[in-house]
C-alpha positions as CSV (number, residue, x, y, z in Angstrom):
1,M,144.6,117.8,114.8
2,K,141.0,117.3,115.9
3,R,140.2,121.0,115.2
4,K,141.5,120.6,111.6
5,I,139.4,117.5,111.0
6,K,136.4,119.3,112.6
7,G,136.9,122.3,110.4
8,W,137.3,120.3,107.2
9,S,134.3,118.2,108.0
10,K,132.2,121.3,108.4
11,K,133.4,122.7,105.1
12,L,132.8,119.4,103.4
13,G,129.3,119.1,104.9
14,F,128.5,122.7,103.7
15,F,129.8,121.9,100.2
16,V,127.8,118.7,99.9
17,A,124.6,120.4,101.2
18,S,125.1,123.3,98.8
19,Y,125.8,120.9,95.9
20,F,122.5,119.1,96.5
21,V,120.5,122.3,97.1
22,L,121.8,123.6,93.8
23,G,121.0,120.4,92.0
24,Y,117.5,120.3,93.3
25,L,116.9,124.0,92.5
26,V,118.1,123.5,88.9
27,A,115.9,120.4,88.6
28,F,112.8,122.1,90.0
29,F,113.1,125.2,87.9
30,D,113.7,123.2,84.7
31,G,110.0,122.6,84.1
32,N,107.9,119.5,84.5
33,C,107.1,116.8,82.1
34,V,104.0,115.1,83.5
35,P,102.7,112.2,81.3
36,F,99.2,112.9,80.0
37,H,97.7,110.0,81.9
38,K,99.0,111.5,85.2
39,M,98.0,115.1,84.6
40,D,95.3,115.2,87.2
41,D,96.8,112.6,89.6
42,V,98.3,113.1,93.0
43,H,101.1,111.0,94.6
44,C,99.5,107.9,96.1
45,D,103.0,106.4,96.3
46,Y,104.3,108.6,99.1
47,Y,104.5,107.1,102.5
48,F,103.3,110.0,104.6
49,R,99.6,110.7,104.5
50,V,99.9,114.5,104.2
51,A,102.2,114.1,101.1
52,K,99.6,112.0,99.3
53,Y,97.9,115.2,98.1
54,I,101.0,116.6,96.2
55,P,100.2,116.8,92.4
56,W,102.5,115.0,90.1
57,G,103.3,118.2,88.3
58,W,105.1,119.6,91.3
59,T,107.6,116.7,91.4
60,T,107.9,115.4,87.8
61,R,110.9,116.5,85.8
62,C,112.7,115.6,82.5
63,L,116.3,115.0,83.4
64,V,119.1,113.2,81.5
65,Q,118.3,109.6,80.9
66,P,119.0,106.9,82.0
67,P,120.4,107.1,85.6
68,I,123.8,105.7,86.2
69,M,124.1,102.9,88.8
70,I,127.2,103.4,90.8
71,A,126.7,100.6,93.3
72,G,124.4,97.6,93.9
73,N,123.5,94.2,92.6
74,S,120.3,95.1,90.7
75,R,120.3,93.3,87.3
76,S,116.9,94.5,85.9
77,T,117.3,97.1,83.2
78,G,115.0,99.4,81.2
79,W,115.3,101.2,77.8
80,T,115.1,104.9,77.2
81,A,113.4,106.5,74.2
82,N,116.8,107.1,72.7
83,G,117.9,103.5,73.0
84,R,120.1,103.7,76.1
85,L,119.9,101.1,78.9
86,G,119.5,102.0,82.6
87,P,118.7,100.3,85.9
88,K,114.9,99.7,86.5
89,P,113.8,101.8,89.4
90,I,112.4,99.0,91.5
91,P,114.9,96.2,92.1
92,E,113.9,92.5,92.2
93,P,113.6,90.9,95.7
94,G,117.0,90.6,97.3
95,E,118.6,93.4,95.1
96,W,119.5,97.0,95.7
97,Q,120.9,100.0,93.8
98,L,122.5,103.4,94.4
99,S,122.3,105.5,91.3
100,V,122.9,109.1,90.2
101,I,120.9,111.2,87.8
102,Q,122.5,114.0,85.8
103,V,120.3,117.1,86.0
104,K,121.3,118.7,82.7
105,E,123.4,117.3,79.8
106,G,127.0,118.5,80.2
107,W,126.5,119.9,83.7
108,P,128.3,118.3,86.7
109,L,125.2,118.2,88.8
110,Y,123.9,114.8,89.9
111,L,121.0,113.8,92.2
112,P,121.0,110.5,94.2
113,Y,118.6,107.6,94.1
114,F,118.7,104.6,96.5
115,A,116.3,101.6,96.3
116,V,116.3,98.2,97.9
117,T,113.8,95.3,97.8
118,F,114.4,92.8,100.5
119,S,114.0,89.1,99.9
120,G,110.7,89.2,101.9
121,G,109.3,91.7,99.4
122,M,109.5,94.9,101.5
123,H,110.6,97.8,99.2
124,F,112.2,101.1,100.2
125,R,113.4,103.9,98.0
126,I,114.5,107.5,98.4
127,G,115.8,110.1,96.0
128,T,115.1,111.0,92.4
129,R,113.3,108.1,90.8
130,W,113.4,107.3,87.1
131,D,110.2,106.0,85.5
132,D,111.6,103.7,82.8
133,V,108.1,103.3,81.1
134,D,107.1,106.9,80.6
135,G,110.6,108.4,80.7
136,Y,110.3,111.0,83.4
137,Y,111.8,111.5,86.9
138,V,110.1,112.1,90.2
139,V,112.3,114.4,92.3
140,A,112.3,113.8,96.0
141,S,110.6,110.4,95.9
142,T,110.2,108.3,99.0
143,S,108.3,105.1,99.3
144,I,108.0,102.1,101.6
145,K,105.7,99.2,100.6
146,D,105.3,95.5,100.6
147,M,105.7,94.5,96.9
148,L,104.6,90.9,97.4
149,A,101.4,91.8,99.3
150,D,100.6,94.4,96.6
151,H,101.0,91.8,93.8
152,A,99.1,89.1,95.7
153,T,96.0,91.2,96.3
154,D,96.4,93.4,93.2
155,K,96.2,96.5,95.3
156,S,99.3,98.1,93.9
157,L,99.1,101.8,94.1
158,A,100.5,101.9,90.6
159,N,97.3,100.3,89.3
160,N,95.0,102.7,91.0
161,T,94.3,106.3,89.9
162,T,92.9,107.5,93.3
163,C,94.4,107.6,96.7
164,R,92.8,105.7,99.6
């Protein structure tokens, strides 16, 4: 019995890994859609120092909008250009979300996104992040930051065009 479970778990793990690799490959080769004001920028929002020099054009894609929240208590929503409503990418303090993003219209390929903002203001996210203002996605986004400290000191990385 244990051998059967172990065999099925390996097959399931291989299937899930293959599914996400295929989804990310399709997303990456679909072409980017960097907003004009971010054309020459690099990712100041990435947590790891070495990743802060990655150009936006390498990770920005136009995928199906909006994302679909499958779990969570996030109540904030944003509008797409075509009038659809979707979950805002950064939940309010004390809220979280697990969403999926369809890679291409009609295709059964979805990429994950998880975000949580703790009541103390610490924010964590990982996955394919939707920008509800400019209407693009950042594939493979990871961020850890203190949202309350950023707002109190007005040192939010979103308000700066250069990395520190």
